[in-house]
N, C-alpha and C positions, 0 to 999 in steps of 0.2 A: 299828289293824292296817293297815300299808302293804303293798300288793301292787304288784309290778312287772310290767308287761305287756311282752312282747317280740313284735314283729311278725316272723313268719318267712315266707319264701317257701315254695312248695310243695316244691321240691327239698330245702330245708333241713329241712323237717318230715319228709320221707322219710328223710333221714339220721338224724334223731333216733330214728325208729321202728326203723330197722335197727340203730343203735348200742345201743339198749335191748335188742333181741333178742340181740345179741352178748354184752352184759353179763350177761343172764339165761341165757346158754349155750343158747339155743334154736337158734341158727345159729352156724357157725364164722366166723372173720374172713374167710376166703377166700370163703365163700358170701355174706357181707355185701358184700364188695368186688365180687363178680360182680353182685349186685343193684343196686349203686350205680354200676357202670361205672368203678370205681376199682381201683387196685392194692392188694394186701395191705398194703404199707408205708404208703400214704396213709390207709388205714382205721386202722392203728395210731396214726398221728399224730392223726387225728380223735378216737380214743378217749382219748388223753392229754389233749387240749384239752377234751373233753366232761366227763371226770371231774374236771378241775381247775376249770373255769369254768361247767359246765352249758351251757345253750343259748346263752348269751352268747359262749361260746368258739367256737361254730360260725359266727358272723357272718363274712362275708368281710372280709378286711383290705385296705386300700387303701395302697399303697406309693407313694412319690414317684418312684421309678425312678432311673436313673443320672444324669439331668440335673437333679435337684432342687436348688434353691438353698438355701443355709443361711439361717437367719433373720437373720444378721448382715448380709447383703447388702442 
């Protein structure tokens, strides 16, 4: 039996708890957004990622930015 462990920061764990409450319909999306200090739209995006990928989907993404070089250079 292979178990995968994910290390989460405290703020990410708080997001998981609030998202679970939204999914269980214990709080509304707006109430969850208020608790997390986010907009309703941001919470909807988080819910989509969480439902699709679980906790792995809530990891922060690192982008290269506008000045990132291609691998060919």
